[in-house]
C-alpha positions in Angstrom: 95.1 87.1 39.2 94.9 87.9 42.9 91.2 87.4 42.9 91.6 84.1 40.9 94.2 82.8 43.3 92.1 83.9 46.3 89.1 82.1 44.9 91.2 78.9 44.4 92.5 79.1 47.9 89.0 79.6 49.2 87.8 76.5 47.3 90.8 74.5 48.5 90.2 75.6 52.1 86.5 74.6 51.8 87.5 71.2 50.4 90.0 70.8 53.2 87.3 71.6 55.7 85.0 69.1 54.1 87.8 66.5 54.2 88.6 67.3 57.8 84.9 66.9 58.7 84.8 63.6 56.8 87.9 62.3 58.5 86.6 63.4 61.9 83.4 61.5 61.3 85.4 58.4 60.2 87.6 58.7 63.2 84.6 58.9 65.5 83.2 55.8 63.9 86.5 54.0 64.2 86.8 55.1 67.9 83.3 53.8 68.5 84.2 50.5 66.9 87.4 50.2 68.9 85.6 51.1 72.1 83.0 48.5 71.4 85.7 45.9 70.7 87.6 46.9 73.8 84.4 46.5 75.9 83.7 43.1 74.4 87.3 41.9 75.0 87.1 43.3 78.6 83.9 41.4 79.2 85.4 38.3 77.7 88.5 38.7 79.8 86.3 39.0 82.9 84.3 35.9 81.9 87.5 33.9 81.3 88.9 35.1 84.6 85.8 34.1 86.4 85.8 30.8 84.7 89.4 30.1 85.6 88.7 31.1 89.2 85.7 28.8 89.4 87.4 25.9 87.5 88.0 22.9 89.8 91.1 21.9 87.8 94.4 23.7 88.2 95.7 25.8 85.4 99.4 26.8 85.1 100.9 29.0 82.4 104.5 28.6 81.5 106.8 30.7 79.3 109.3 29.5 76.8 111.8 28.6 79.5 109.1 26.6 81.5 109.0 29.4 84.2 105.5 29.8 85.8 104.0 33.1 84.8 100.4 32.7 86.0 98.0 30.2 87.7 94.5 29.9 88.9 93.2 29.4 92.5 92.9 25.7 92.1 96.6 25.4 91.2 97.5 27.7 94.1 95.6 25.3 96.4 97.7 22.4 95.0 101.2 24.0 94.9 101.1 27.1 97.0 101.1 30.8 96.2 104.8 31.2 95.5 104.9 29.6 92.0 105.3 32.7 89.9 108.8 33.1 88.7 109.8 29.5 89.6 110.8 26.8 87.1 108.1 24.2 86.6 110.6 21.4 87.2 111.4 22.8 90.6 107.7 22.9 91.5 107.3 19.2 90.3 110.3 18.1 92.4 108.9 19.8 95.5 105.3 18.7 95.3 104.9 15.7 92.9 106.0 12.0 92.8 105.7 10.0 89.5 103.4 7.0 89.2 103.4 4.0 86.8 100.6 5.6 84.9 101.8 8.0 82.2 100.7 11.6 82.9 99.6 10.9 86.5 101.4 12.0 89.6 101.1 11.7 93.4 100.4 15.0 95.2 100.5 14.4 98.9 97.7 11.9 99.7 96.0 12.6 96.4 96.6 11.8 92.7 96.6 14.3 89.8 96.8 14.0 86.0 98.6 16.7 84.0 97.8 17.5 80.4 99.8 20.2 78.5 99.1 22.3 75.4 101.6 24.4 73.5 100.8 28.1 73.0 102.0 28.7 69.5 101.8 32.5 69.6 103.5 33.0 72.9 105.9 30.0 72.7 105.0 28.7 76.2 102.7 26.0 77.5 99.5 25.8 79.5 99.1 22.9 81.9 95.7 21.6 83.0 95.9 19.7 86.3 93.0 17.4 87.3 92.5 15.8 90.7 91.9 12.1 89.8 92.1 10.7 93.3 88.5 9.7 93.5 88.5 8.2 90.0 91.7 6.2 90.8 90.2 4.8 94.0 87.0 3.9 92.2 89.0 2.1 89.5 91.1 0.2 92.0 87.9 -0.7 93.9 86.2 -1.9 90.7 89.2 -4.0 89.7 89.3 -5.5 93.2 85.6 -6.3 93.1 85.9 -7.9 89.7 88.7 -10.0 90.9 86.8 -11.1 94.0 83.7 -11.8 92.0 85.7 -14.0 89.6 87.2 -15.9 92.5 83.8 -16.3 94.1 82.2 -17.6 90.9 84.9 -20.2 90.5 85.3 -21.3 94.1 83.7 -24.7 93.4 86.0 -25.3 90.5 89.1 -24.2 92.5 88.0 -26.6 95.4 87.8 -29.4 92.9 91.3 -28.6 91.5 92.7 -28.6 95.0 91.0 -31.8 95.9 92.3 -33.8 93.0 96.1 -33.4 93.6 95.5 -33.6 97.4 93.7 -36.9 97.1 96.4 -38.3 94.8 99.2 -37.2 97.2 97.3 -38.8 100.1 97.0 -42.0 98.1 100.7 -42.2 97.3 101.8 -41.3 100.8 99.4 -44.0 102.3 101.2 -46.6 100.1 104.5 -45.5 101.6 103.4 -46.7 105.0 102.5 -50.1 103.9 104.8 -53.0 104.8 106.6 -55.0 102.2 106.6 -52.2 99.6 109.8 -52.5 97.5 112.2 -49.7 97.7 111.8 -48.9 93.9 108.0 -48.6 94.3 108.4 -46.6 97.5 110.7 -44.1 95.7 108.2 -43.9 92.8 105.3 -43.3 95.2 107.4 -40.6 97.0 108.2 -38.9 93.7 104.6 -38.9 92.6 103.4 -37.5 96.0 106.0 -34.7 95.8 104.9 -33.9 92.3 101.2 -33.6 93.4 102.2 -31.4 96.3 104.3 -29.1 94.0 101.2 -28.9 91.8 99.2 -27.8 94.9 101.8 -25.3 95.8 101.8 -23.8 92.3 98.0 -23.6 92.3 98.0 -21.8 95.6 100.7 -19.4 94.5 98.8 -18.6 91.3 95.6 -17.8 93.4 97.5 -15.6 95.8 99.3 -13.7 92.9 96.0 -13.2 91.2 94.3 -12.0 94.4 97.1 -9.5 95.1 97.6 -8.5 91.5 97.5 -4.7 92.3 100.6 -4.8 94.5 103.4 -3.3 92.4 106.9 -2.1 93.4 109.2 0.7 92.2 112.2 -1.3 90.9 114.1 0.1 87.9 114.5 -2.9 85.7 116.7 -3.1 82.5 114.5 -4.8 80.0 117.4 -7.0 78.7 118.0 -8.3 82.2 114.3 -9.3 82.5 114.5 -11.2 79.1 117.7 -12.9 80.1 116.4 -14.0 83.5 113.2 -15.4 82.0 115.1 -17.2 79.2 117.5 -18.8 81.6 114.6 -20.0 83.8 112.6 -21.7 81.0 115.4 -22.9 78.7 116.0 -26.2 80.5 112.3 -26.9 80.4 112.2 -26.2 76.7 115.0 -28.7 76.0 113.2 -31.3 78.2 110.1 -30.9 76.0 112.1 -31.1 72.8 111.4 -27.5 71.8 113.7 -25.1 70.0 114.0 -21.8 72.0 115.3 -18.5 70.8 115.6 -15.0 72.3 115.7 -11.8 70.2 116.8 -8.7 72.3 116.2 -5.4 70.6 115.5 -3.5 73.8 118.3 -0.9 73.1 118.9 -0.2 76.8 115.2 0.3 77.7 114.2 0.3 81.4 110.9 -0.4 83.1 109.7 0.9 86.4 107.7 -1.5 88.5 107.9 -4.9 90.3 110.7 -7.1 88.9 109.1 -10.2 90.6 105.6 -9.6 89.2 106.9 -8.9 85.6 109.1 -11.9 85.7 106.3 -14.1 87.0 103.9 -12.8 84.3 106.5 -13.4 81.5 107.3 -16.9 82.7 103.5 -17.7 82.8 103.4 -16.7 79.1 106.4 -18.9 78.2 105.1 -21.9 80.1 101.7 -21.4 78.4 103.4 -21.4 75.0 105.5 -24.5 76.0 102.4 -26.4 76.9 100.7 -25.5 73.7 103.6 -26.5 71.4 104.3 -30.1 70.4 107.8 -31.5 70.5 109.9 -30.3 67.6 108.3 -26.9 67.6 109.8 -23.5 68.2 109.2 -20.7 70.8 110.7 -17.2 70.5 111.0 -14.6 73.3 111.6 -11.1 71.9 111.9 -7.6 73.2 111.8 -4.4 71.1 111.9 -0.8 72.0 109.5 1.5 70.1 109.5 5.1 71.1 108.2 5.3 74.7 107.0 1.7 74.7 108.6 -1.7 75.2 107.0 -4.7 73.4 107.8 -8.1 74.8 106.6 -11.0 72.6 106.2 -14.7 73.2 105.5 -16.6 70.0 105.0 -20.3 69.5 104.6 -22.6 66.5 101.7 -24.5 68.1 98.2 -25.2 66.7 97.1 -21.6 67.4 94.0 -20.5 69.3 90.5 -20.9 68.0 88.6 -17.6 67.5 85.8 -18.5 69.9 88.4 -19.2 72.5 90.4 -16.0 72.0 87.5 -13.9 73.4 87.8 -15.7 76.8 91.5 -16.5 76.9 92.2 -13.9 79.6 89.3 -14.8 81.8 90.3 -16.0 85.3 90.0 -19.8 85.7 89.2 -20.3 82.0 91.5 -23.1 80.7 91.6 -25.5 77.8 94.2 -27.7 79.5 93.2 -30.6 81.7 95.5 -29.7 84.6 95.6 -25.9 84.1 94.5 -23.5 86.8 93.2 -20.9 84.2 95.1 -18.2 86.1 98.4 -17.8 84.1 97.1 -15.5 81.4 94.9 -13.6 83.8 97.9 -13.0 86.1 100.0 -11.8 83.1 97.2 -9.4 82.0 96.8 -8.1 85.6 100.6 -7.5 85.9 100.7 -5.7 82.5 97.8 -3.4 83.4 99.2 -2.6 86.8 102.3 -1.4 85.0 100.3 0.8 82.7 100.5 -1.6 79.8 98.4 -4.1 77.9 98.6 -7.6 76.4 97.5 -8.4 72.8 97.0 -11.8 71.3 97.8 -12.5 67.6 96.8 -16.0 66.5 95.5 -17.8 63.4 94.3 -21.3 63.9 97.0 -23.7 62.7 99.7 -21.0 62.6 100.8 -20.6 66.2 100.1 -17.7 68.6 101.9 -14.7 69.8 101.3 -12.7 73.1 102.7 -9.2 73.1 103.1 -7.2 76.3 103.4 -3.5 75.7 104.8 -1.5 78.7 105.6 2.2 79.1 109.3 3.1 79.6 111.0 5.7 81.7 112.2 6.4 85.2 111.1 8.9 87.9 113.9 11.3 86.9 113.0 11.3 83.2 109.4 11.9 84.0 110.2 15.0 86.0 112.4 16.4 83.2 109.7 15.7 80.6 107.2 17.7 82.6 109.7 20.4 83.5 
């Protein structure tokens, strides 16, 4: 029995030795694989680190509480080397100023755009910060060149439009100086001359507004106040033309940041354009509606609508289908909307009226900082 047990123990020991050898070999293979993976990850980490260091855009890593945990050299050049451990909102308030363009900020004399991505595993965010100063300057220069080119191409037409009311005003005023003109005729000539001079003044104002369309302020404007002001301005004119006028305010307390004067002028241009296109007995509706981060301001008329071939050119400077129009009203409205980071869309079917909708981004400087913080 002892010999039998001894033989069994010997066999078990030999089997255990074999198993140990097998496990040792498997462990060596596993260690080799782990070492290879570690070397690959270390090489990848070095490449990523080199890439981040060479990247011209700034990269900032935030944790769940929006506290800066890491950044690359480009971000350090923008915001300094003391960012780690600071709340991103504090960094924004110290270095950045909001602009009218969503996602873009002023940084000193430059301009940057900030895009963010959520890190699902870590629960934080990674911010990618691009310097768009040169692109913004090129865009502004391109828009200015387009505006100047349009004005240069239509200089002859503009001179003709100036000459016509000026000649009429001169004719009426020359009649005022003639002897024997009855008082009733003199008053009529005076009124007609004043009307032609007002037309000249409006034409010159439109040209100046179009030429300086990029000048935008930093007013905080309640959207409902803007609608009310525009409605009060045009309502007497609507009654005079025999038109039904209605205002629908669904702005829900929305506010716009920009130039109150420019937005008011662009909106009144749309309303006057609708008034001129709508025959007596028609209806014009001014509406405002908040939709998420956008405000939609609509001007709808019950006129004859706009032909499809005309719709493609309706926003071109100096293009007009009206005998006495300057062709600048819609171009000015489009320029104002774009300067505020928005757009204008036209919805029209021939014979079924037309609607112009201005879409503008909402928010104030304070809300923009909190959103990025």
